[in-house]
C-alpha positions in Angstrom: 0.0 0.0 0.0 1.5 3.4 -1.0 2.1 6.1 1.5 -0.8 8.3 0.4 -3.3 5.5 0.9 -1.8 4.7 4.3 -2.1 8.3 5.4 -5.7 8.5 4.2 -6.6 5.3 6.1 -5.0 6.6 9.2 -6.9 9.9 9.0 -10.2 8.2 8.4 -9.6 5.7 11.3 -8.7 8.6 13.6 -11.9 10.5 12.6 -14.1 7.4 13.1 -12.4 6.7 16.5 -13.0 10.3 17.7 -16.7 10.3 16.6 -17.3 6.9 18.3 -15.5 8.0 21.4 -17.6 11.2 21.6 -20.7 9.1 21.2 -19.8 6.9 24.1 -18.4 9.6 26.4 -21.0 12.4 26.0 -23.7 11.1 23.7 -22.7 12.9 20.5 -25.4 12.3 17.8 -24.4 12.7 14.1 -27.1 14.3 11.8 -26.9 13.4 8.1 -29.1 14.3 5.1 -30.5 10.8 4.4 -30.3 7.1 4.9 -27.5 6.7 2.2 -25.3 9.0 4.3 -26.0 7.0 7.4 -25.2 3.7 5.6 -22.0 5.2 4.3 -20.8 6.2 7.8 -21.8 2.9 9.2 -19.7 1.2 6.6 -16.7 3.3 7.8 -17.3 2.0 11.4 -19.2 4.8 12.9 -21.2 3.3 15.8 -22.6 6.5 17.5 -26.2 7.5 17.0 -27.0 8.8 13.6 -30.2 10.7 12.8 -31.3 11.9 9.3 -32.4 15.5 8.8 -36.0 14.2 8.6 -35.6 12.5 12.0 -34.1 15.6 13.8 -36.7 17.9 12.3 -39.5 15.6 13.5 -37.8 15.5 17.0 -37.6 19.3 17.0 -41.3 19.6 16.2 -42.7 16.8 18.3 -40.3 16.7 21.3 -38.4 19.9 21.5 -37.8 19.2 25.2 -35.4 16.4 24.2 -32.9 18.7 22.6 -31.5 20.9 25.5 -28.1 19.8 26.6 -27.6 17.2 23.8 -24.6 17.3 21.5 -24.9 17.1 17.8 -22.5 16.9 14.9 -24.1 18.0 11.6 -22.5 16.2 8.7 -24.4 17.3 5.6 -22.9 17.6 2.2 -20.2 20.2 1.5 -22.1 22.2 -1.2 -24.2 25.3 -1.3 -27.4 23.4 -0.3 -25.6 21.5 2.4 -24.1 24.8 3.8 -27.6 26.3 4.0 -29.0 23.2 5.6 -26.1 23.1 8.1 -26.7 26.7 9.2 -30.5 26.2 9.5 -30.1 23.1 11.6 -27.4 24.6 13.8 -29.7 27.6 14.5 -32.7 25.5 15.3 -30.8 23.1 17.6 -29.0 25.9 19.4 -32.2 27.9 19.9 -33.7 24.9 21.7 -30.6 24.6 24.0 -28.7 21.9 22.1 -25.0 22.0 21.4 -23.7 21.8 17.9 -20.1 20.4 17.7 -18.4 21.7 14.6 -15.3 19.5 14.8 -16.9 16.3 13.3 -17.7 18.3 10.1 -14.4 20.1 9.9 -12.3 17.0 10.6 -14.3 14.8 8.2 -13.0 16.9 5.3 -9.5 17.2 6.8 -9.5 13.4 6.8 -9.7 13.5 3.0 -13.2 12.2 2.7 -15.5 13.3 -0.2 -17.8 16.4 -0.2 -20.8 14.2 -0.5 -21.1 12.0 2.6 -22.9 9.2 0.9 -19.9 8.8 -1.4 -17.4 8.0 1.5 -18.0 4.3 1.3 -17.4 4.0 -2.5 -14.5 6.5 -2.2 -12.6 4.3 0.2 -13.6 1.0 -1.5 -12.2 2.2 -4.8 -8.9 2.9 -3.1 -8.9 -0.5 -1.6 -9.2 0.9 2.0 -12.6 -0.1 3.2 -11.6 -3.6 4.1 -8.9 -2.1 6.4 -11.4 -0.2 8.5 
């Protein structure tokens, strides 16, 4: 395996480990756009709770009292639409007393993963890395 692939694998493993550790230690919940994004993250080894945008919007409307004090990482696509969605969700969650952690989103891209979250699994599989995770 060449050095670039090894470094990519190390960065992805570190990101997955941090997300899972945050899920275990303080209940970090990851929010993604849809089920394909959730499947992709699960294939990387993410074990913490994952909610889709639809799920979190329903929770905000039906059970807003469940949001205060909870920590969320919003991992939506890195495009114009995703940026707008990120800001809207962040505002809604924080207005209800939830905490939005920005590090999962920032470090996802720093790990070298693709702009579209649902493509992470295929991205790593094509590089022969998914079996190593």
